[in-house]
C-alpha positions as CSV (number, residue, x, y, z in Angstrom):
1,M,46.9,-131.0,-42.4
2,D,43.9,-128.7,-42.6
3,V,44.9,-127.0,-39.3
4,L,48.4,-126.5,-40.7
5,L,47.3,-125.2,-44.1
6,W,44.4,-123.0,-43.1
7,G,45.0,-122.3,-39.4
8,V,48.8,-121.8,-39.2
9,L,50.1,-121.1,-42.7
10,P,48.1,-117.9,-43.2
11,Y,49.7,-116.3,-40.1
12,L,53.2,-117.4,-41.1
13,M,52.5,-115.7,-44.5
14,L,51.2,-112.5,-42.9
15,A,54.2,-112.4,-40.5
16,T,56.6,-112.8,-43.5
17,L,54.7,-110.1,-45.5
18,V,54.7,-107.5,-42.7
19,G,58.1,-108.3,-41.2
20,G,59.8,-108.6,-44.6
21,T,58.4,-105.3,-45.7
22,I,59.6,-103.6,-42.6
23,W,63.0,-105.2,-42.9
24,R,63.2,-104.2,-46.6
25,Y,62.4,-100.6,-45.8
26,R,64.9,-100.3,-43.0
27,Y,67.8,-102.1,-44.6
28,D,67.3,-101.9,-48.4
29,Q,65.7,-98.5,-49.2
30,F,68.0,-98.1,-52.2
31,G,66.7,-101.4,-53.5
32,W,63.1,-100.4,-52.9
33,T,62.4,-99.8,-56.6
34,T,61.0,-101.5,-59.7
35,R,64.5,-101.2,-61.3
36,S,62.9,-99.6,-64.3
37,S,64.3,-100.9,-67.6
38,Q,62.5,-98.6,-70.0
39,L,65.7,-97.2,-71.3
40,Y,66.7,-100.6,-72.6
41,E,63.5,-101.5,-74.4
42,S,60.2,-99.6,-74.6
43,R,58.1,-101.1,-77.5
44,L,57.0,-104.2,-75.7
45,L,56.9,-102.4,-72.4
46,R,54.3,-100.0,-73.8
47,I,52.0,-102.9,-74.6
48,G,52.6,-105.4,-71.8
49,S,52.8,-103.0,-68.8
50,P,49.3,-101.3,-69.2
51,L,47.7,-104.7,-69.9
52,F,49.2,-106.2,-66.8
53,H,48.6,-103.3,-64.4
54,F,45.1,-102.4,-65.5
55,G,44.2,-106.1,-65.5
56,I,45.6,-106.8,-62.1
57,L,43.8,-103.8,-60.6
58,V,40.5,-105.2,-61.8
59,V,41.5,-108.7,-60.5
60,V,42.4,-107.2,-57.0
61,G,39.1,-105.3,-56.9
62,G,37.2,-108.5,-57.8
63,H,38.9,-110.5,-55.1
64,F,38.2,-107.7,-52.6
65,I,34.5,-107.7,-53.4
66,G,34.3,-111.5,-53.4
67,L,36.2,-112.1,-50.3
68,V,35.4,-109.2,-48.0
69,I,31.8,-108.4,-48.8
70,P,29.5,-111.2,-47.4
71,K,26.9,-112.8,-49.5
72,S,24.2,-111.6,-47.2
73,W,25.1,-107.9,-48.0
74,T,24.7,-108.3,-51.8
75,D,21.4,-110.2,-51.2
76,R,20.2,-107.4,-49.0
77,V,20.7,-104.8,-51.8
78,G,18.9,-106.9,-54.4
79,I,21.8,-108.5,-56.2
80,S,20.9,-112.1,-56.9
81,E,23.5,-114.9,-56.8
82,H,23.0,-115.5,-60.6
83,L,23.6,-111.8,-61.4
84,Y,26.6,-111.6,-59.1
85,H,28.1,-114.8,-60.7
86,I,27.6,-113.5,-64.3
87,N,29.2,-110.1,-63.6
88,A,32.1,-111.7,-61.7
89,L,32.6,-114.3,-64.5
90,A,32.6,-111.6,-67.2
91,L,34.9,-109.2,-65.5
92,G,37.1,-111.9,-64.0
93,S,37.7,-113.6,-67.4
94,V,38.5,-110.4,-69.2
95,A,40.8,-109.0,-66.5
96,G,42.5,-112.4,-65.9
97,F,43.2,-112.9,-69.6
98,A,44.5,-109.3,-69.9
99,T,46.8,-109.8,-66.9
100,L,48.1,-113.1,-68.3
101,V,48.8,-111.6,-71.7
102,G,50.5,-108.6,-70.1
103,V,52.7,-110.6,-67.8
104,S,53.6,-113.0,-70.7
105,I,54.8,-110.0,-72.8
106,L,56.8,-108.6,-69.9
107,I,58.4,-112.0,-69.2
108,Y,59.3,-112.4,-72.9
109,R,60.7,-108.9,-73.0
110,R,62.8,-109.6,-69.9
111,R,64.1,-112.9,-71.2
112,T,65.0,-111.7,-74.7
113,T,66.4,-108.2,-73.9
114,G,69.9,-108.7,-72.6
115,P,70.3,-105.7,-70.3
116,V,66.8,-106.3,-68.9
117,F,67.5,-109.9,-68.2
118,M,70.9,-109.0,-66.5
119,A,69.0,-106.7,-64.1
120,T,66.6,-109.5,-63.0
121,T,67.4,-111.0,-59.6
122,K,66.8,-114.7,-58.6
123,N,64.0,-113.6,-56.3
124,D,62.3,-111.8,-59.2
125,K,62.6,-114.9,-61.4
126,L,60.9,-117.0,-58.7
127,M,58.3,-114.3,-58.3
128,Y,57.3,-114.4,-62.0
129,V,56.9,-118.2,-61.7
130,V,54.6,-117.9,-58.7
131,L,52.7,-114.9,-60.1
132,V,51.9,-116.7,-63.4
133,A,50.9,-119.8,-61.4
134,A,48.5,-117.7,-59.3
135,I,47.0,-116.2,-62.5
136,L,46.6,-119.6,-64.1
137,A,45.1,-121.0,-61.0
138,G,42.6,-118.1,-60.8
139,L,41.6,-118.6,-64.5
140,A,41.2,-122.3,-63.9
141,T,38.6,-121.7,-61.2
142,T,36.8,-119.3,-63.6
143,V,36.8,-121.9,-66.4
144,L,35.6,-124.6,-63.9
145,S,32.7,-122.4,-62.9
146,V,31.5,-122.4,-66.5
147,V,32.2,-126.0,-67.7
148,A,31.5,-127.6,-64.3
149,P,29.3,-125.3,-62.2
150,D,28.6,-128.1,-59.7
151,H,32.3,-128.9,-59.1
152,G,32.0,-127.8,-55.5
153,P,30.6,-125.3,-53.0
154,S,30.9,-121.6,-54.0
155,Y,33.9,-119.7,-52.8
156,R,31.5,-117.2,-51.2
157,E,30.4,-120.0,-48.8
158,T,33.9,-121.5,-48.2
159,V,36.9,-119.4,-49.0
160,A,35.4,-116.0,-48.2
161,P,34.2,-116.8,-44.6
162,W,37.7,-118.4,-44.0
163,F,39.4,-115.3,-45.3
164,R,37.5,-112.9,-43.1
165,S,37.9,-115.2,-40.1
166,V,41.7,-115.1,-40.4
167,F,41.7,-111.3,-39.6
168,I,39.7,-111.7,-36.5
169,L,42.1,-114.4,-35.2
170,Q,39.4,-117.1,-35.4
171,P,40.2,-119.1,-38.6
172,D,37.2,-121.0,-39.9
173,I,39.2,-124.1,-40.9
174,A,36.0,-126.1,-41.5
175,S,34.7,-123.8,-44.2
176,M,38.0,-123.8,-46.1
177,S,38.4,-127.6,-45.9
178,E,35.0,-127.9,-47.7
179,S,36.1,-125.9,-50.7
180,S,37.2,-127.5,-54.0
181,F,40.7,-128.5,-54.8
182,A,41.0,-125.6,-57.4
183,F,40.2,-123.0,-54.8
184,K,42.6,-124.5,-52.3
185,L,45.4,-124.5,-54.9
186,H,44.7,-120.9,-55.8
187,T,44.7,-119.9,-52.2
188,L,48.0,-121.7,-51.5
189,V,49.7,-120.2,-54.5
190,G,48.4,-116.8,-53.5
191,M,49.8,-117.1,-50.0
192,A,53.2,-118.1,-51.5
193,L,53.1,-115.0,-53.7
194,F,52.4,-112.7,-50.7
195,A,55.2,-114.4,-48.7
196,L,57.7,-113.6,-51.6
197,W,56.3,-110.0,-52.0
198,P,58.6,-108.0,-49.8
199,F,61.8,-109.6,-51.3
200,T,61.0,-108.8,-55.0
201,R,60.2,-105.8,-57.2
202,L,56.6,-106.1,-56.2
203,V,57.4,-104.2,-53.0
204,H,57.1,-101.0,-55.1
205,V,53.3,-101.3,-54.8
206,F,53.6,-99.9,-51.2
207,S,55.1,-96.8,-52.6
208,A,52.5,-95.7,-55.1
209,P,53.0,-92.0,-55.9
210,L,49.5,-90.9,-54.9
211,H,50.8,-87.5,-53.9
212,Y,51.3,-86.7,-57.6
213,L,47.6,-86.2,-57.9
214,F,47.7,-83.3,-55.4
215,R,51.1,-81.7,-56.0
216,P,51.2,-78.2,-57.6
217,Y,51.9,-78.0,-61.2
218,I,55.4,-77.1,-62.4
219,V,55.9,-74.0,-64.6
220,Y,58.8,-74.1,-67.0
221,R,60.0,-70.6,-68.2
222,S,62.8,-69.7,-70.5
223,R,65.4,-67.4,-69.0
224,D,65.2,-65.3,-72.1
225,D,61.5,-64.6,-71.5
226,Q,62.2,-63.3,-68.0
227,T,65.0,-60.9,-69.0
228,R,63.4,-59.5,-72.1
229,P,62.4,-55.8,-71.8
230,G,58.7,-55.4,-71.2
231,A,58.1,-59.0,-70.4
232,T,55.3,-59.6,-67.8
233,P,56.1,-62.0,-65.0
234,G,54.0,-65.2,-65.2
235,H,51.6,-66.2,-62.5
236,R,52.9,-68.5,-59.8
237,G,51.3,-71.9,-59.3
238,W,49.6,-72.7,-56.1
239,D,52.0,-73.8,-53.3
240,P,51.8,-77.0,-51.3
241,V,50.2,-76.6,-47.9
242,G,52.6,-76.0,-45.1
243,T,55.4,-74.5,-47.2
244,R,56.7,-70.9,-47.3
245,D,58.2,-68.7,-49.9
246,R,61.9,-69.5,-50.3
247,S,62.7,-65.9,-51.1
248,S,61.4,-64.7,-47.8
249,S,63.3,-67.4,-45.9
250,N,66.6,-66.3,-47.4
251,R,66.3,-62.7,-46.5
């Protein structure tokens, strides 16, 4: 069973994630969207969306640090295990709680607003169930680390080595099998979420509009200002690299 769960299942999940994303991009580009519903309801969205998105960003950052950066590296720069644990517990608790509150508001909004609920697919409904389960499982491991600090080996000694070993095609099944039931459950739910990822609205994460940070600003001018006698032409904004003046290309 350990070989199946920690030696085979991770690669099935990765194959589904990568293959499903490629399939979705090739055959469902018009569906590659969050299906925004802000026009139907915005009051709850303004509260729930920032809570969920900022919370989940901190959660993802915490998982990256905890799983990718080995314990020996933090020891080498002088970060003790106790200090690391306190910081991870504080940030993880706040971010996890904010994420849970945010997604609860979004689910309540989606269920109680008719047009929003009508735009929700079956895959998205399943995604919300698995997403909430992953958040609750993560918070459970945080609570256990406080009320029962000796409930099992640290995830930095079990889950993290296994996680890194998966990507070098040498899964450390023994390390993962020694972890506590809470960490195993959280890992399984997380893999289920990533397997569902390409077939839900979560796929929009791969289309983050980062180019917005570097695009030129847009100048809006009134036509009356340009035709008024004595009006001085405004300064043009800087152009994107690699483009040319449209007026010169039309001559």
